[in-house]
N, C-alpha and C positions, 0 to 999 in steps of 0.2 A: 512637083514631083523631083526636079533637077536640085532642089535642097535637101528633101528628104535624101536622094542617094548621096548626097553629099556630106549629110551629117552622119548616116549609115558607115560610109567610108572613113570619117573621122574617127569613129568609136570602132571601128573594126581595127583600124591602124594602132589606136591606143591601146587598145587589149593586145595586138599582136606582139606588142614590142616587146623585145628581151627582158627577162626580169633576173634578177640577182639573189631573190627572196621570194618565198611561195606565196605571198601577200601581195608581189608587185604589179599582178597584173589587174589586180582590183584596184591599185592605187593609181595606176597607169591611166586606165579606164576613165578614172574620176577628174583626169587632168581636163576634161570637158566641163568641170565646175569650181568655179571660187569659192572659197569658205572663209570667213572670217569668224573669231570667236568674239561675242561682245561682252565687255567687262561689266554691264548693265543689266537688270534682270530682264525677263523678258516684255512686259508692257513699258518700260522706259525706253528699251532698244527699239522698239516699234514707234513709239511718240518723237523718239529722236531721229529716226532714220526719215519719217514722212515728213518732218520740219525741216530737215535739211535737204532733201530732196527739192521741195518747193523752194526752198532759200536758193537753190541752185538752178532755178529755171526749169525743172522736171515737173511734166504735167501727172498728176496722179490720175489714172483713169479710173482704175478699180483696186478694190482692197478686198482679197478674199479670204475668209476665216475656216480656213482646211482645218483646222483643230477642232472647230464648234462642228462642223459638218461631221467628222469623222466619229466625234463623240457620240453624236446620236445615233451610230453603229455601234456603241459600245467598247468603242477603241478611245483611251485615254492618250494625250500627249503632253508630257511635262511642260508646263509651261504653255504651250500652244502651237499651232502654227499658220501664220499667216503667208499671205504672196500680195505683195504689190506690184500691181501692172502699171506702166506710166510711159510716156513719151518724150521725146524731144526734137520736137519740129525743125526748131534750127538746123539741126544734123542731117534729118532724112528728106525733108522735104526736095531737095534736088534731086535724090535717088528716087523718089514717088513720082516726079514729074516726068523722069526718063522712062520711056517706055522699056528700054534696055535694062534696066537696074530697078524696076520697079519688083522685081521678084525679090526683093527684100522684105516688103510687105508680111512674107512668110515668117520671119524672125520678129515680129511687132505682135504685141507690146513687149518691150523689154520687162522681164518678171525678175522680181528678188522676193527672196523666201526668208520669213525669220520664223526658228524654230528652237524649241527646246529639246535639251538632250535627258537622258536618265540622271547623268552625275550634276546636273543643275546647270551647265555650260548653256547658252543662248548662242546659236550659231545664224549669220547671215551669210546665203548662198546665193550665188547667180551663175550663169552660162560664162564660160570662158571665151568670150566675145573676141580679144585678142588673138587668141589660139585657133577660131575659127577663119578670121579675117584672112590669115595666111593662106587660105584656101580660094578666094576670091579676087576677082579682078581690082586691080589698083584703085580704082575711085570708091567701090565698095569699102575693100578693106580700110582704106583712109577714113573713108566716115566710120565704119565699125570701130578702129581702132580709136578714134576720137571720141567716139559714144562710150566706148568703154573706160578709158582713162577720165571721163569725167564722171562716170558712175561711180568707178573705184575711188576717186577723192570725195565724191559726196559720203558714200559709207565710210571710208576713213575719219571724216570729218564727224560724222554721227555717232562714231564709236570711242572717239577719244574723249579721255575722260576730262572733267571739266577742269579747267586751269591748263590744260594741254595745246 
């Protein structure tokens, strides 16, 4: 419940931030999400991302093909939409062992979405854990920042063009 209130407060603060353009409130509210554009097609992006995450020590818990699920309801998403849920136990085990910080379980597992856009772009998105970390106590914030940094590095490697 405390985490839900924290996230709602974060969204309210981001949405209420002063804007200089009509579209700014929506852009500010989106600060809770980090997006990268992949130079690869959808299938290649998903494959490279899964391989890089595994190489970097992430454990893939599940892969949800949400694009296929919504297609059954008559909604076609260009390229597709896949959500990868993963964990990196080395970072979170100390927090889960401690009853005072076990509430972070509500933030688990870590999720990354890969989806196609109408213009052909492929986007990789995830929660802006670094932003959220600033709202939590030091031990949790440090762990969340470390995990976010590790995940961002994994995604950057997966999206890098060959030879880069």
